N, C-alpha and C positions, 0 to 999 in steps of 0.2 A: 613953692609948689602950685601943682598944675592938675586940673581933677580931668578923665577920663585918658589916662595915660594911652598914648599910642608910637611906637618910633618912628623917623622919621621915612617917609616914602621911599628914598633910597635904598637901605636898606630891607625894606620890604617886599623887592624887587628882585633882590640877590638869588634868590634860589634858597634851600639847603642847606648850601656850603658857607661853612660858618655859624649855622643856625643849630636851635635845639628842634628834636627829634618834633612833628608836626604833631604829634599824639598828645605827646606831651605835654606843648603850649596850648592846644587844642582842651586838654584835660583842665588846666591849671588855670586857666581863664573861668571856666565851668564851675569850677570849684572857689573858686573866689566870687565868684556873682552871685554864688549861693549863697555862701557864710560873709561878705562884708560889703561897704558899699562905698561911695567916693573914695575912689583910688587916688593916693595921688604920690607924686614923688618929688623927693628932696634930693638936693645932690646933682640935678640935671651938669652941673658944669663935668662932673667927675665922670660920668657916663662918658662925656665927648672925649675925657682926655683919654679915657681908656680905647674910644676909636683911633683918637688919633697916632694912638701907642699902637697900635693891630698896624696900619698904615707905616708906619715909619718903622719899625719892627714885625716887619711878618713871623717871625719865627718867637713870638713873644707866648706865654704861657701864665696861665692867673688862675687863682683859688678864693673863690668868694668864701669866704669866712663868716659869720653871720649870729647875730643872739637868736638864739633857739626857746623862744617862751611858748611859740603858738607854732602848733598844725598846719598854719597857714606860710608858717614862716618860706620852705622852699616852693610854694605854690608862686607866692608873690614873687618869690626871686627869678621864675623862669619866666615868669610874662613883666617882669623889669630888663633882662639880659637875655631874653629867649631869641630877639630876634641879630643879637651880633655875635653869642657865642652859643657854642654847639655844650652843653650841659649836661653834664653829669651828678646824679645826688647821691649823697654816700646817705646810707640812713642805719637804723642798730640794723644788728645780727638778728637781733630776737623775734626781728619782722619779719625775716622768711619764715618759711615752712607752710605748716597750717595755720594759716590766721588767716584774717580778713587780708592786711595787708596784701600779701604775699597775692593775692586775690586782685586786688588792685593794680601792683605791679605789671602782673601778667597782661591785666586790661589794656593799660595803657602803653607796657612796654619794657619788659622786665631788664632787658640790654643797658635802661637807662639810669640804671641802679644799681649801686655798688654796695655790699654789707658793709659795715667797720664794727668791731667787737663792741658788743656794751654786755651792760649785766644790770640785775635789777639794783636799787635803793630806794630808800627812806623818801624822798621825792620824786623819783622816777624813775630814771637809768644815771648810769655813771657811763663813761669814757673807759675801756682797757686799752693802754695803747700796745700798740700792732702790729710794730713796722711791715706784715708783711700782708697788710691791709694795703698801706701805703704803695706797695710795691706795685700791687692792682692800677688804683689809680694812678700812678707815674709813669705805667704803661698805654694807660686808656689815655692821657693825656698826649703822648708822645703822637697818639692818631687823631690830634684835632679837638681832645674831650676837653672842655674846663669844671676841674668840680665845684661842687656846693657843699662844706661842710660846717655844721654845726661850731662851733667857738667853746660852746657849752656844752653839756647835757640837757636834752630837754626836761623840762620840769613846768608841773601844773599850778604849783607858788605863785606865775604872776611875778616872779624876779631871777635875775640872771645867778645863775648856777657858778662855783667855780668853774677859771678860763682852762682847755686845755694846751696838751701843743700839739698837738696832730697836727694844723694846718699849719702852722708858720712849720714843724718838721719838710710837709708836703712840701711846703715853699721853697725850704733850703735843696730838699732832694733836686726840683725838676730848675731851679734858679728862674723859678716867676714871682709875679707880680701878684702880693696881695692882695683883694678889695673887702674891705669891712664893710660892714651890712646890717641893716636891721628894719625890723616890722613895726611899726606900732602901731597898737590897734586902741581905737578909742569908742567909749560909750555903748559898747555892745554890750549882748548877755553872755559871751563867755571868750576869756581870751587865750586859755589850754585848747579850745578845739577838742580834746582829747574827752574819747567815748561817745556811745551815743547820746547823754544826758546834754554834754556841754554841746554836742553838735546842734542838736536841737534848738537849744538856747540862742546858738550864734543865726540859725538859720529865725526863728524868731523877732530876733533883737540883731538886725545885724551890727558891727561895730563899724565906725571909718576908719580905711585902712591908709595909713601913712608906711611909706616904704623908702626909709633912708639909704644913700649909697655914698661912702665913704669914697677921702681918694684914694687911688691904688698906691701901694708901698713896696718897695724894693730892700728888702732887709740885710742889712747887715751882713756879707755872707761870711755863712760857717760850713764847715767842714763836719758833715752828720754820719759818716761814713762807720765810722767807730761806735757808734749806737748799734749799727746790723751785724758789726763784727762781735761787739762782745753779745749781744742778743743770742748770735748764732751757736755762742762760743757753749754758752750757756745751755741753749737749749740741746747742742750733742756732747755736754758733760765735760769738755775742755774746760784748761783751766786758762781764767783769764791772769795778763800779768798785769803787778801793781801799775805800773804804768797806763794798761790800758783802762784797767779801773780811774786812775785816776783822771784817764782825757774825757772819758765817758759820762762821771758828775760834773765836769765844768760844760762839757757840751749841753749838757741835761737841763745844767742851769742858765746857760746863755737862753738857749730855748725856751724856758720857763718865765727870765726878765722878756724877752721879746713878746710871750704871748699877753702875758701882762700889760705890755706898754698897746700891743691889740686890742686888746678886753675894754682899756679905756678909751681907745678910738672910738669902740662900737658904747660902750654905756652912756657916752657923749650924746651921741641921738637921741637917747629913750629918754623917757622924763625919768626921774628922782628913782619914784617908786617900782620902776623895773628894775633899777640897776643891783648887781650884788651888794649886796648890804657889805659895810667897809670890815668889818670884824674877819673876814674869811679872804685868806690871801691864795690868792694865783697861786696852779698845782700843772 
């Protein structure tokens, strides 16, 4: 671990090519200074591997998939990866419209955020798998963007929720590397930083922040085009053949299995108290 994390000077001198927008980086830095202390990074060797992949494979793409137990997860990712990758933050569709989050996105630069369909749940929010969301992200990746996507829905319970297949699906669709990541917060007044009261707790008693970077993963390739085909037919009221239905189910199961593997990787970065309870199954 290393305090006062700063990217190497050679990356800072490259200008904005391959970097997250300056506005988003500066805003993330301010948020972290306000709500955390002693920012440290574990897994520097994995960040170096990402840099080496980019040097050796200039057309390579990445998807950052992270635990999402705190609203500091995305700002922390921007701080760590922002000098190397041009990040696009996938956020809940419920945050767009007449909301405080919408005002924040506009102030920082709304073009840096992409809505992913979500709905309310007892624990906070739950993801709704909509391939159209990932088509937009895939197009942004063709323009050089690197999405940050929560591996599971946001939760206020201070532990991981059931993993979703979205990030794995996107990585397969775009033939990208997955970067597992996790933010660990210790000894603070709040973990979730959700809502005015929790934010105030975080500002008064700042937690120690440890950002964990996992080794970039290239999944066993899977053709996910059947998912788009079947869901498109369902929307249009067209008949799905038994063969298509069988292939669709098999592909979804493979993605679930791959997502569960990524979940285990992320969970191992976090203390046991912040991991998903074993009685739940990956989704």
